[in-house]
VMD Tcl script that draws the C-alpha trace (Angstrom):
set ca {
  {0.00 0.00 0.00}
  {1.31 3.42 -0.96}
  {1.91 5.89 1.84}
  {2.02 9.64 1.37}
  {5.29 10.00 3.33}
  {7.02 7.53 0.99}
  {5.79 9.39 -2.09}
  {7.11 12.66 -0.69}
  {10.54 11.07 -0.17}
  {10.54 9.64 -3.71}
  {9.73 13.06 -5.21}
  {12.51 14.68 -3.18}
  {15.04 12.05 -4.28}
  {13.98 12.44 -7.92}
  {14.25 16.24 -7.69}
  {17.60 16.40 -5.85}
  {19.33 13.32 -7.27}
  {20.60 11.88 -3.97}
  {19.47 10.59 -0.60}
  {21.56 13.11 1.32}
  {20.18 16.08 -0.64}
  {16.65 14.74 -0.27}
  {17.22 14.41 3.47}
  {18.30 18.04 3.74}
  {15.20 19.14 1.82}
  {12.89 17.05 3.98}
  {14.62 17.78 7.27}
  {15.68 14.20 8.00}
  {18.84 12.07 7.81}
  {20.25 10.25 4.79}
  {19.69 6.81 6.45}
  {16.04 7.70 7.09}
  {15.57 8.54 3.39}
  {17.26 5.26 2.39}
  {15.03 3.31 4.77}
  {11.82 4.89 3.44}
  {12.86 4.25 -0.16}
  {13.45 0.57 0.64}
  {10.01 0.40 2.27}
  {8.42 1.96 -0.82}
  {10.15 -0.46 -3.20}
  {9.02 -3.37 -1.01}
  {5.48 -2.03 -1.06}
  {5.27 -1.74 -4.88}
  {7.27 -4.91 -5.46}
  {9.76 -3.49 -7.97}
  {12.92 -1.31 -7.95}
  {12.29 2.42 -8.32}
  {15.90 3.62 -8.41}
  {19.10 2.41 -10.08}
  {22.21 3.27 -8.07}
  {25.63 3.35 -9.78}
  {28.18 4.78 -7.40}
  {27.16 8.36 -6.71}
  {24.87 8.44 -9.70}
  {21.19 7.66 -9.21}
  {18.39 7.45 -11.77}
  {14.75 6.42 -11.78}
  {13.59 3.13 -13.25}
  {10.57 3.10 -15.56}
  {8.39 2.24 -12.56}
  {10.01 5.04 -10.57}
  {9.28 7.56 -13.35}
  {5.66 6.43 -13.49}
  {5.24 6.75 -9.71}
  {6.83 10.21 -9.62}
  {4.56 11.28 -12.45}
  {1.48 10.29 -10.43}
  {2.81 11.33 -7.02}
  {2.06 15.02 -7.55}
  {-1.62 14.40 -8.20}
  {-1.91 11.90 -5.37}
  {-0.30 14.22 -2.83}
  {-2.33 17.20 -4.04}
  {-5.52 15.15 -3.69}
  {-4.59 14.09 -0.18}
  {-3.82 17.67 0.80}
  {-7.19 18.84 -0.57}
  {-8.96 16.02 1.26}
  {-7.19 16.88 4.53}
  {-8.15 20.53 4.17}
  {-11.78 19.69 3.40}
  {-12.08 17.31 6.35}
  {-10.45 19.90 8.62}
  {-12.98 22.50 7.41}
  {-15.89 20.16 8.12}
  {-14.52 19.25 11.55}
  {-14.07 22.94 12.33}
  {-17.60 23.82 11.10}
  {-16.17 26.01 8.34}
  {-17.94 23.71 5.89}
  {-20.36 20.80 5.98}
  {-23.83 19.68 4.99}
  {-26.81 18.52 7.02}
  {-29.93 16.96 5.50}
  {-32.91 17.72 7.74}
  {-36.39 16.17 7.51}
  {-39.25 17.70 9.47}
  {-43.03 17.45 9.79}
  {-44.91 20.58 8.57}
  {-45.67 22.32 11.88}
  {-42.07 21.83 12.95}
  {-40.87 23.23 9.62}
  {-42.82 26.43 10.14}
  {-41.94 27.03 13.80}
  {-38.78 25.36 15.17}
  {-36.78 24.92 11.97}
  {-36.57 28.57 10.76}
  {-35.27 29.85 14.11}
  {-32.79 26.99 14.43}
  {-31.40 27.29 10.90}
  {-31.08 31.07 11.09}
  {-29.03 30.73 14.27}
  {-26.94 27.94 12.73}
  {-26.17 30.04 9.65}
  {-25.18 33.02 11.80}
  {-22.83 30.89 13.93}
  {-21.45 28.69 11.13}
  {-22.05 30.31 7.72}
  {-20.09 27.56 5.92}
  {-22.54 24.85 7.02}
  {-25.35 24.15 4.54}
  {-28.67 22.59 5.56}
  {-31.26 21.13 3.18}
  {-34.87 20.67 4.30}
  {-37.45 18.09 3.24}
  {-40.86 17.46 4.78}
  {-42.14 14.07 5.91}
  {-44.27 12.84 8.78}
  {-43.08 10.11 11.12}
  {-42.67 7.16 10.79}
  {-41.64 7.89 7.17}
  {-39.09 10.47 8.34}
  {-37.57 7.99 10.79}
  {-37.18 5.42 8.02}
  {-35.48 8.06 5.87}
  {-32.95 8.54 8.68}
  {-32.25 4.82 8.94}
  {-31.96 4.46 5.17}
  {-29.34 7.22 5.00}
  {-31.61 9.70 3.19}
  {-31.23 12.36 5.89}
  {-28.99 13.20 8.85}
  {-31.54 14.61 11.32}
  {-35.26 13.85 11.56}
  {-37.70 16.02 13.48}
  {-40.43 13.69 14.76}
  {-43.16 13.35 17.38}
  {-45.03 10.74 19.40}
  {-48.25 11.05 21.38}
  {-48.36 10.51 25.11}
  {-50.45 7.49 26.00}
  {-51.18 6.59 22.38}
  {-51.76 2.95 21.51}
  {-48.42 1.55 20.41}
  {-46.46 4.46 21.84}
  {-44.37 2.12 23.98}
  {-43.51 0.09 20.92}
  {-42.64 3.22 18.98}
  {-40.34 4.33 21.78}
  {-38.66 0.93 21.60}
  {-38.22 1.32 17.86}
  {-36.09 4.42 18.55}
  {-33.64 2.59 20.83}
  {-30.99 2.48 18.09}
  {-31.21 6.26 17.57}
  {-29.97 9.32 19.42}
  {-33.13 11.02 20.74}
  {-32.93 14.74 21.56}
  {-36.16 15.79 23.37}
  {-37.23 19.28 22.31}
  {-40.62 20.16 23.77}
  {-44.08 18.93 24.71}
  {-46.74 20.20 22.31}
  {-50.33 20.34 23.58}
  {-53.23 19.76 21.22}
  {-55.99 22.37 21.16}
  {-59.57 22.40 19.96}
  {-60.71 24.57 17.06}
  {-64.34 25.60 16.51}
  {-66.08 28.18 14.25}
  {-66.30 31.65 15.82}
  {-70.12 31.41 16.00}
  {-70.07 27.95 17.54}
  {-72.02 27.41 20.79}
  {-68.73 26.72 22.63}
  {-66.66 29.46 20.98}
  {-66.35 31.46 24.21}
  {-65.95 28.49 26.55}
  {-62.17 28.78 26.84}
  {-61.85 25.17 27.96}
  {-63.93 22.31 26.62}
  {-64.21 18.59 27.27}
  {-63.73 16.63 24.07}
  {-66.96 14.73 24.83}
  {-68.84 18.03 24.44}
  {-67.97 17.88 20.73}
  {-69.31 14.35 20.29}
  {-72.08 15.23 17.86}
  {-70.03 17.58 15.68}
  {-68.69 16.99 12.16}
  {-64.89 16.73 12.33}
  {-62.02 17.86 10.16}
  {-59.02 15.55 10.68}
  {-55.33 16.10 10.00}
  {-52.44 13.78 9.10}
  {-52.97 9.99 9.37}
  {-51.19 9.70 12.75}
  {-53.05 12.73 14.14}
  {-56.29 11.28 12.79}
  {-55.60 7.98 14.52}
  {-54.86 9.71 17.82}
  {-58.07 11.79 17.49}
  {-60.16 8.63 17.10}
  {-58.44 7.04 20.13}
  {-59.10 10.08 22.35}
  {-62.71 10.40 21.22}
  {-63.40 6.69 21.73}
  {-61.91 6.93 25.23}
  {-64.42 9.77 25.85}
  {-67.25 7.51 24.71}
  {-67.89 8.39 21.07}
  {-66.55 7.88 17.57}
  {-65.97 11.13 15.66}
  {-67.76 11.64 12.36}
  {-64.92 12.76 10.10}
  {-66.29 14.70 7.15}
  {-62.97 16.08 5.86}
  {-59.33 14.98 6.16}
  {-56.29 16.96 5.04}
  {-52.59 17.17 5.92}
  {-52.67 20.92 5.24}
  {-53.13 22.83 8.50}
  {-54.23 26.09 6.85}
  {-56.90 24.05 5.04}
  {-58.09 22.62 8.37}
  {-58.33 26.13 9.83}
  {-60.13 27.37 6.72}
  {-62.69 24.56 6.85}
  {-63.37 25.20 10.54}
  {-63.59 28.95 9.93}
  {-66.19 28.30 7.22}
  {-68.34 26.49 9.77}
  {-67.89 23.03 8.25}
  {-66.80 21.31 11.43}
  {-64.49 21.26 14.44}
  {-60.91 20.05 14.73}
  {-58.05 19.26 17.06}
  {-54.66 20.63 16.07}
  {-51.19 20.81 17.67}
  {-50.40 24.14 19.32}
  {-47.36 24.45 17.01}
  {-49.68 24.34 13.99}
  {-51.85 27.13 15.38}
  {-48.77 29.29 15.96}
  {-47.90 29.11 12.27}
  {-51.44 29.70 10.93}
  {-53.74 32.66 11.58}
  {-57.05 31.09 12.68}
  {-59.50 33.38 10.85}
  {-63.17 32.99 11.85}
  {-62.21 30.21 14.28}
  {-61.67 30.04 18.04}
  {-58.94 28.09 19.82}
  {-60.02 26.15 22.93}
  {-58.10 24.31 25.61}
  {-58.96 20.60 25.55}
  {-59.90 18.57 28.60}
  {-58.38 16.07 29.23}
  {-55.06 17.32 27.91}
  {-53.70 15.59 24.80}
  {-49.96 16.03 24.29}
  {-47.26 14.96 21.89}
  {-43.51 14.91 22.48}
  {-41.40 16.66 19.82}
  {-37.91 15.19 19.35}
  {-34.94 15.41 17.02}
  {-33.48 12.07 15.95}
  {-30.15 11.09 14.45}
  {-27.87 8.04 14.25}
  {-25.16 7.55 16.91}
  {-22.29 7.96 14.42}
  {-23.87 11.07 12.90}
  {-24.30 12.63 16.34}
  {-20.50 12.98 16.50}
  {-20.35 14.95 13.23}
  {-19.86 18.62 14.23}
  {-22.43 20.04 11.79}
  {-25.09 17.54 12.93}
  {-24.33 18.22 16.60}
  {-24.60 21.97 15.98}
  {-27.97 21.49 14.24}
  {-29.32 19.47 17.18}
  {-28.10 22.17 19.56}
  {-29.84 24.95 17.64}
  {-33.08 22.94 17.40}
  {-32.95 22.57 21.18}
  {-32.46 26.31 21.64}
  {-35.31 27.10 19.25}
  {-37.61 24.76 21.17}
  {-36.66 26.42 24.47}
  {-37.96 29.73 23.08}
  {-41.42 28.33 22.32}
}
mol new
graphics top color blue
foreach p $ca { graphics top sphere $p radius 0.5 }
foreach p [lrange $ca 0 end-1] q [lrange $ca 1 end] { graphics top cylinder $p $q radius 0.2 }
display resetview
């Protein structure tokens, strides 16, 4: 196997014409140069120099290796500089996947702070709901996944177990709130039991949120009549504002959407979801990924 230090010695010998001169150029002794040249010839399995008294010349193999040595050493130097830049957060890339309400609230604050602190680090953003986002992380399609899980949801314990191979950075607890039309009979109630909405038409959100809604309603003694379902939170707010039904949305979603013609109510009993940032153990040691997790944590603390 070729070693960079051996190639540097070979180039010096070829340029100066002797081991002693090469040693002076490299700052080492003549025996050290001779030893490294022997090691290089053993490594490649063929003579690289022909010695005739004080005269020394390259063999055909030696000429070929010197010809390539410049490019090899330049490539190694460039690689070393690039790795040093990434390790020092002067460069780097992070692929982030987030669910929509996280993208509109936590992510902008975190990425703005990351750019200000480390302008050479680039972050790409793609949206996906868990568990799809978690699978993207495991498949190597992203470096950090913003995800959530509901407290007390059926299968939540299993989901937590499925994250055991990941680094889990807790960010915040997001409470779900009720949303009713502004002229609804409960619009001014402030706090409402979910069973008080039993007979209402419902507008449901993403599949996981929809599943959690059904679980909570069934625990309260009824099955919700879902008339509309959409992953688009502004669409949910618009449908409620038009008087077409009621909804339950995460507080983060309400913060990113102006609820026109709709009233936000506190739900009883409380329904919460835990917001986390996930990455792989090896990726957690990458400086740019660690910095991204840190800024997501700071952004969550401001909520």
